[in-house]
N, C-alpha and C positions, 0 to 999 in steps of 0.2 A: 504494500500500500504506500502511496505517495504521502510524505509527511507535510505538515503545514509549511515548514521551512522550504521544502522542495517546490511546493506550489507557489509560494511567494516569489521565489527565485525565478520560476517559470513565467510569472506575471511580469516581473521586472524585465526579463529577456524579451517577452512578447511586446512590451510597451516601448522598447528601444530607448528607455530613459534610464538615468541613474536612479539609485535607490532614493536619494534626496529629492530629485525632481519628481519622481513618482509620488513620494510622500506629500510634497507640496501640492501636486495636482489633485490629490485626494482630500485636501483641506487641512493637512497637518502642517506644523511650522517647519518641519524638516523630515528626514527619513529615519529618525531614530526609532519611531514606532515599528517600522518595518524591520529594522535591525533586530529589535527584540523578538519579533516573530521568527526571523531567520535563525537566531541563536537559541530558540526554544524557551525564552523567558515568557512569552505570550503566545497564545494560539490565534487562529483566525476567528474572529467573532462574527456574528451575523451583521453587525454594523459595518465592520471593515469589508466583509464580502459584498455588502450592498453598495458601499462607496466604490469599490473596484468595478463591479458590474454596471454601475451607473456611468462610469467613465469609459469602460470597455464593454459595451453590451454584447460583444461576441463571446465573452468569457462565460462559461457555464457556472452559474451560481452553486449548483450542487457539487460540481467538481471542486470548486474553490473552497467550499465549506467542509465537505466530507470526503473528497477524493473520488466521488462517484461519477462515472461517465468520462467523456472527453473534455479537455480544457476549452476547446473552441466549439460553440454551438452553431454559429453561423459560418457561412463561407467567409474566407479571408476578404473577399471583395464585398464590402458592406454596401448597402443600398445608398443611393445618392443622398437621401435625407439623413441617414446616420453620419455620413461623412461631413455634410454641411453642419450638423450640430456639433460634431467634434471640432471642426475647424473654428466655429464660433467660440466654443469653450476655450480653445487654445489662444485665439486672438484676444479674448477678454483677459486671459491670464497674462499674456505678454504686455498688454496695456497696463495692467496693475503692477507688473514688475518694472515697466518703464517709469511709472510715477514714483515708485519706491527708489529707483536709481537716481532720479532727478532730485528727490528730497535728500538722499544721502550725499549727493554732490554739493548741494547747497550747504549742508551741514559741514562738509569738509572745507568748503570755501571760507566759511565763517571761522572754523577752527584754524585754518591756515593763515588768516589775517584778522586776529582778534581786535585790532585797533581800527578796523575799517568802520566808518560811520555811514549809515544808510541815509 
């Protein structure tokens, strides 16, 4: 039987993201939660399984949670609607990251020149 750790590693591989990037795309602050699953500290909860299948609808919920069936339930070629939704999700995520980078750059500018008056 495939372990929780092996299933999470398969999802990371399937996503073509780093553990950290996948964790962030699932709504976590980083990938440490997934690290704990990989190392056996935590298992795959129904909440985590749902988050993953919401982002990757082609992944089989029962396989993810219990190891039953195949990992992929849909053909690799998703329908146009699924792809458009995924693209929109990723574009929104990128915009959020861009705003965060801009804020950090502003903070760095202030720290680099503390005597600057606005």
